[in-house]
C-alpha positions in Angstrom: -2.7 -20.3 -13.2 -2.8 -16.9 -11.2 -2.9 -18.7 -7.9 0.1 -21.0 -9.0 2.2 -18.0 -10.1 1.5 -16.1 -7.0 2.5 -19.0 -4.8 5.6 -19.5 -6.8 6.3 -15.7 -6.4 5.9 -16.1 -2.7 8.5 -18.7 -2.4 11.1 -16.8 -3.9 10.1 -13.3 -2.1 9.7 -14.4 1.4 12.3 -15.9 3.7 11.2 -16.4 7.3 13.9 -17.6 9.7 13.4 -21.1 11.0 13.3 -21.4 13.9 12.3 -17.9 15.0 14.9 -15.5 16.5 12.5 -15.2 19.7 9.8 -16.9 21.4 6.8 -16.0 23.4 5.6 -17.0 26.8 2.7 -16.1 29.1 3.6 -14.2 32.2 2.1 -14.8 35.6 -0.1 -11.6 35.1 -1.4 -12.9 31.9 0.5 -10.6 29.6 2.9 -12.1 26.7 6.4 -11.9 27.1 9.2 -12.3 24.6 11.9 -14.8 25.3 15.3 -15.3 23.8 16.3 -11.5 23.8 18.0 -9.3 26.1 15.5 -7.0 28.0 16.6 -3.5 28.6 16.0 -2.0 32.0 13.2 0.6 31.8 12.0 -0.5 28.5 8.3 -0.4 28.4 7.6 -2.8 25.5 4.1 -4.6 25.1 3.7 -7.8 23.2 0.4 -8.4 21.4 -0.9 -11.3 19.3 -3.2 -9.5 16.7 -5.7 -11.5 14.7 -6.1 -11.0 11.0 -9.1 -11.5 8.6 -7.4 -14.4 6.9 -7.3 -16.3 10.2 -3.7 -15.9 11.1 -2.2 -14.1 14.2 0.7 -11.7 13.9 3.0 -10.7 16.7 3.0 -6.9 17.2 5.5 -5.0 19.4 4.5 -1.5 20.9 7.1 0.5 22.5 5.0 3.0 24.1 7.9 5.5 25.0 8.5 6.2 21.3 5.0 5.8 19.9 6.1 3.0 17.6 4.3 -0.3 16.6 6.3 -3.0 14.6 5.0 -6.4 13.7 6.0 -9.7 12.0 4.2 -10.9 9.0 2.4 -14.1 8.7 4.8 -16.9 8.9 7.8 -14.7 10.4 8.9 -15.0 13.9 6.0 -16.4 16.2 3.2 -15.0 13.8 1.1 -17.8 12.5 0.2 -18.7 9.0 2.4 -18.6 5.8 4.0 -15.5 4.0 2.0 -14.3 1.0 1.1 -11.2 -0.6 -2.5 -11.2 0.3 -1.6 -12.3 3.8 0.8 -9.3 4.2 -2.2 -7.1 3.2 -4.2 -8.6 6.1 -1.4 -8.4 8.3 -0.9 -4.7 8.0 -4.6 -4.2 8.2 -4.9 -6.1 11.5 -1.9 -4.0 12.8 -3.7 -0.8 11.9 -6.9 -1.9 13.5 -4.9 -2.6 16.6 -3.8 1.0 16.7 -7.4 2.3 16.1 -9.1 0.0 18.6 -6.5 -0.7 21.4 -4.7 2.6 21.5 -7.5 4.9 20.1 -5.1 6.2 17.5 -6.4 8.1 14.5 -5.3 7.8 10.8 -4.2 11.4 10.8 -1.7 10.7 13.6 0.1 7.9 12.0 2.9 7.7 9.7 3.3 4.3 7.8 7.0 3.2 7.2 7.6 0.3 4.7 11.1 -1.0 3.6 11.8 -3.0 0.5 9.0 -5.7 0.0 7.3 -3.9 3.1 6.6 -1.0 0.7 3.7 -3.2 -0.9 1.6 -3.7 2.2 2.3 0.0 3.1 1.0 1.5 -0.1 -1.8 -1.1 -0.1 -3.2 0.4 3.2 -2.2 4.0 2.4 -4.4 4.2 -0.7 -7.3 3.0 1.7 -6.7 5.6 4.3 -7.4 9.2 2.8 -6.8 10.9 6.1 -3.3 9.3 6.7 -0.7 11.5 7.9 2.4 10.4 6.0 4.2 7.6 4.4 7.9 6.7 4.5 9.3 4.2 1.7 12.6 2.9 2.5 14.3 1.3 -0.6 10.9 0.5 -2.1 10.2 -1.8 -5.2 8.1 -0.7 -8.1 6.8 -4.3 -8.3 7.9 -7.8 -7.6 8.5 -8.5 -11.3 10.2 -5.3 -11.9 13.0 -6.3 -9.3 14.0 -8.9 -11.6 13.2 -7.6 -15.0 12.5 -3.9 -16.2 9.3 -4.4 -17.8 7.5 -1.7 -19.3 4.0 -2.8 -18.3 2.1 -4.3 -15.3 1.2 -8.0 -15.7 -1.7 -9.9 -14.1 0.6 -12.3 -12.4 2.9 -9.6 -10.8 3.0 -8.9 -7.0 3.1 -5.6 -5.1 2.1 -3.3 -8.1 3.3 -0.1 -6.2 3.9 1.5 -9.4 0.2 1.7 -10.0 -0.8 2.4 -6.4 1.6 5.4 -5.5 -0.3 8.1 -7.5 -3.5 7.1 -5.4 -1.8 8.0 -2.2 -2.9 11.5 -0.9 -0.5 12.1 2.0 3.1 13.2 1.7 5.5 10.8 0.8 9.3 10.5 1.7 11.5 8.3 -0.5 14.8 6.9 0.8 17.1 4.9 -1.4 20.7 4.0 -1.7 22.4 4.7 -5.0 24.3 1.5 -4.9 21.5 -0.7 -3.9 22.5 -4.0 -5.6 19.1 -5.6 -4.6 16.6 -3.1 -5.6 17.9 -0.5 -7.9 17.8 3.1 -7.1 15.6 3.6 -10.3 12.8 2.1 -8.4 12.6 4.9 -5.6 13.2 7.6 -7.9 10.4 6.5 -10.3 7.9 5.9 -7.3 8.9 9.5 -6.1 8.3 11.1 -9.5 4.6 9.5 -9.4 3.9 10.9 -6.1 1.0 13.1 -5.6 2.4 14.9 -2.5 6.2 14.8 -2.8 8.6 15.5 0.0 12.3 16.2 -0.6 13.5 12.5 -1.1 17.0 11.2 0.3 19.2 9.6 -2.3 22.1 8.2 0.0 25.3 8.2 -2.1 27.1 4.7 -1.8 24.2 3.4 0.2 23.3 -0.4 -0.3 19.9 -2.2 0.3 20.3 -3.2 4.1 22.8 -0.4 5.4 21.0 2.9 5.2 20.6 3.4 8.9 24.4 3.5 9.1 24.5 7.0 7.4 24.1 9.9 9.4 22.0 11.8 6.7 19.5 8.9 7.2 18.7 10.0 10.8 18.8 13.8 10.1 16.5 13.7 7.1 14.2 11.4 8.8 13.8 13.6 11.7 13.4 16.8 9.6 10.6 15.0 7.8 8.8 14.0 11.2 9.3 17.5 12.4 7.9 19.0 9.3 4.8 16.8 9.2 4.1 17.4 12.8 4.0 21.1 12.4 1.8 20.9 9.5 -2.0 20.8 10.5 -3.4 17.4 9.9 -6.5 18.8 8.3 -4.4 19.8 5.3 -3.8 16.1 4.5 -6.4 13.7 2.9 -9.9 14.1 2.5 -13.4 13.5 3.9 -13.9 10.4 1.9 -15.0 7.3 4.1 -12.5 4.4 4.0 -13.4 0.7 4.3 -11.1 0.5 7.4 -11.8 2.0 11.0 -11.0 5.8 10.8 -11.6 8.6 12.8 -15.4 9.6 13.2 -16.5 12.2 11.0 -18.1 15.5 12.5 -21.4 16.9 11.9 -19.7 19.7 9.8 -18.7 17.2 7.2 -22.5 16.8 6.2 -23.0 20.5 5.9 -24.0 21.6 2.4 -24.1 25.3 1.3 -27.6 26.3 -0.1 -27.9 26.5 -3.8 -28.3 29.7 -5.5 -31.2 30.7 -7.7 -29.2 30.5 -10.9 -29.4 26.7 -10.4 -32.8 26.9 -11.8 -31.9 28.7 -14.9 -29.1 26.2 -15.3 -31.9 23.4 -15.0 -34.2 25.1 -17.6 -31.3 25.7 -20.1 -30.1 22.0 -19.7 -33.8 20.9 -20.3 -34.1 22.9 -23.4 -30.7 21.6 -24.7 -32.0 18.0 -23.9 -35.1 18.4 -26.0 -33.1 19.8 -28.9 -30.6 16.9 -28.8 -33.5 14.4 -28.6 -35.1 15.6 -31.6 -31.9 15.6 -33.7 -31.2 12.1 -32.4 -34.5 10.9 -34.0 -33.1 11.4 -37.3 -30.2 9.1 -36.6 -32.3 6.4 -35.1 -33.0 4.6 -38.4 -29.5 4.6 -39.4 -28.2 3.2 -36.0 -31.0 0.4 -36.3 -29.5 -0.7 -39.6 -25.9 -0.8 -38.4 -26.8 -2.8 -35.2 -26.4 -6.2 -36.9 -23.1 -5.3 -38.8 -21.7 -3.9 -35.6 -22.7 -7.1 -33.5 -21.2 -9.4 -35.9 -18.0 -7.4 -36.0 -17.7 -7.1 -32.3 -18.3 -10.9 -31.9 -15.5 -11.5 -34.3 -13.1 -9.3 -32.5 -14.0 -10.8 -29.2 -13.1 -14.2 -30.5 -9.8 -13.0 -31.7 -9.1 -11.2 -28.3 -9.9 -14.4 -26.4 -7.5 -16.5 -28.7 -4.8 -13.9 -28.3 -5.2 -13.6 -24.5 -5.2 -17.4 -24.2 -1.8 -17.5 -26.0 -0.4 -14.6 -23.8 -1.4 -16.1 -20.4 0.1 -19.4 -21.2 3.3 -17.8 -22.4 3.6 -15.2 -19.5 3.6 -17.4 -16.6 6.4 -19.7 -18.0 8.5 -16.6 -18.6 7.9 -14.9 -15.2 8.5 -18.2 -13.3 12.0 -18.4 -15.0 12.8 -14.8 -13.8 11.4 -15.5 -10.4 14.0 -18.5 -10.1 16.8 -15.8 -10.4 15.3 -13.6 -7.7 17.2 -12.5 -4.6 16.3 -12.3 -0.7 14.4 -9.0 0.0 14.1 -7.9 3.5 10.6 -7.0 4.8 9.8 -4.3 7.1 6.8 -2.4 8.1 5.9 -0.3 11.1 4.0 2.6 12.3 5.1 5.8 13.8 2.6 7.9 15.6 3.2 11.7 15.4 0.8 12.3 18.5 2.2 11.7 22.1 -0.9 9.8 23.0 0.8 6.2 22.5 
């Protein structure tokens, strides 16, 4: 049932244009070119087809003069596959690997930027990169279901559960939201900002809607202020030395150094050992009582398990039916993800 509900959610959350607004062609030198768009003189833009772990190829555009990488989700533009929550996670992971492997960019030099539904893949990647430099959330969502209905808890069939992920992001986060957003209420951005571990001064654009925040002068000025602040702050301050399951900057030998233990450790061990013996002696007196109660507890636990299974079965059969009714009333959410580099290496 979870797969069915997820597919239903994808149908009402993603709206890739058909046909795409651009095309791709192979140039004489073997490089990929974009067709159907006006080329600017002097613009150094590189087009890439980036494979994902789910067997699709996304189209990524790297404008080397501004150190920016943007990409299309699976099913959007000329990217293959179909749009879905899991595919967008694979898409952003593939884009990140492209930066690391093709452009030798390290996580501590990357700022993730996610807008609207794009805040979902952005936070999914951010919680897996403890050394990430920063994150920008533009008109973000708390979760897919919460856009349609102000639920107080996270349900198993919900998508893009940002409300549960944002507390796990260790780098600074800038939240930008319009106060007159009629697609994703501004309360989404405000609640996510409250849950941030590393808060940066948010930007609540008075009168701003869902897709016009770039037209306000404070948007550019505040974004520039944030980037300059992040650039001036040493990268070592952010993140931790924990390993990530994605490619990351190599660790130095100093990460493995360990300070010698003091002699008081032995005393602590001895004291701990004595305490353990004392606790073991006292516990023998209770062994018999515990043994007698095992049968009663086992029977009670089995009875509770049966009740829980029956209750869960009833809940799960009811939840998808209600959620699908709400999904039918959903609106078109824009999906934007991109990476901004703080270094000048491109």
